[in-house]
C-alpha positions in Angstrom: -64.4 115.9 159.2 -66.6 112.9 158.6 -65.4 109.5 159.9 -66.2 107.7 156.6 -64.2 107.0 153.4 -64.4 109.5 150.5 -66.3 107.1 148.3 -69.1 106.9 150.9 -69.2 110.6 151.3 -69.3 111.1 147.5 -72.3 108.7 147.3 -74.1 110.7 150.0 -73.7 113.7 147.8 -74.8 112.2 144.4 -76.7 109.0 144.9 -80.4 109.5 145.3 -80.7 106.4 147.5 -78.1 107.7 149.9 -79.6 111.2 149.8 -83.0 109.8 150.7 -81.5 107.8 153.5 -79.9 110.8 155.2 -83.0 112.9 154.8 -82.7 115.0 151.6 -85.3 113.2 149.6 -87.2 112.7 147.5 -84.2 113.4 145.4 -83.1 113.4 141.8 -79.4 113.5 141.4 -76.4 111.9 139.7 -72.7 112.7 139.0 -73.1 114.1 135.5 -72.4 117.6 134.4 -75.6 119.2 133.2 -77.9 117.1 135.4 -80.9 118.9 136.7 -81.2 117.9 140.3 -83.7 118.3 143.1 -83.6 117.7 146.8 -86.4 117.6 149.4 -88.9 117.1 146.6 -87.8 120.2 144.7 -87.4 122.7 147.6 -83.8 122.9 146.5 -83.1 122.4 142.8 -80.5 123.3 140.2 -77.8 122.0 137.8 -74.5 120.2 138.2 -72.1 122.5 136.5 -68.8 120.8 137.4 -68.1 117.3 138.6 -64.7 115.7 139.5 -65.6 112.3 140.9 -64.6 111.9 144.6 -63.1 115.4 144.6 -65.4 118.3 143.7 -69.0 119.0 143.0 -70.1 122.5 141.8 -73.8 123.3 141.4 -76.1 126.1 140.6 -78.7 126.1 143.4 -82.2 127.6 143.6 -84.4 127.6 146.6 -88.0 128.9 146.7 -88.5 131.7 144.2 -84.9 132.9 143.8 -84.5 135.0 140.7 -81.0 133.8 140.1 -79.0 130.8 141.3 -76.5 130.6 144.1 -73.4 128.6 143.5 -72.4 125.7 145.8 -68.9 124.2 145.6 -68.2 121.0 147.7 -64.7 119.7 147.8 -64.0 116.3 149.4 -60.6 115.3 150.5 -59.7 111.9 152.0 -57.2 111.6 154.8 -55.1 108.6 155.9 -57.4 107.6 158.7 -60.5 106.6 156.7 -61.9 110.1 157.2 -63.1 112.7 154.7 -62.7 116.5 154.9 -65.4 118.6 153.3 -64.9 122.2 152.3 -68.1 124.0 151.4 -68.4 127.3 149.6 -71.8 128.8 149.0 -71.9 132.0 147.0 -74.6 134.5 146.0 -77.1 133.6 148.7 -80.0 136.0 148.9 -79.6 138.2 151.9 -82.9 137.3 153.5 -82.1 133.6 153.2 -78.6 133.7 154.6 -79.3 132.6 158.2 -81.7 129.9 157.2 -79.2 128.5 154.6 -76.3 128.6 157.1 -78.2 126.7 159.7 -79.6 124.4 157.1 -76.2 123.3 155.9 -75.2 122.4 159.5 -78.5 120.8 160.6 -80.1 119.3 157.5 -77.4 118.7 155.0 -73.8 118.2 156.1 -74.8 117.4 159.7 -77.3 114.8 158.4 -74.7 113.3 156.1 -72.2 113.1 158.9 -74.7 111.5 161.3 -75.9 109.0 158.6 -72.4 107.9 157.5 -70.9 107.7 160.9 -73.8 105.5 162.1 -73.4 102.9 159.2 
């Protein structure tokens, strides 16, 4: 749970200025299906394949020299207390990358977004 409204959480996922503020930059991103995005200067890159504003973001992700993409689904749900729940599903992660990806989500991505938004 992030103690921030859903519109702010959404911006932290799709707005390059927010992304760079929480530490995922340099970033290229927007909320359009088909957008080719990159985070951390291209270390993570891919394509937005499904976008439901303020609700759901589905992306094909590549990291390093992956032969095929993994699939990331992020679902954001507001609650009545000006908080936002995030459900994250990351599929097709290369086995050798699994532990790094898992800790990266907590430390560098969702953890960084939570810290950034809750300190605003």
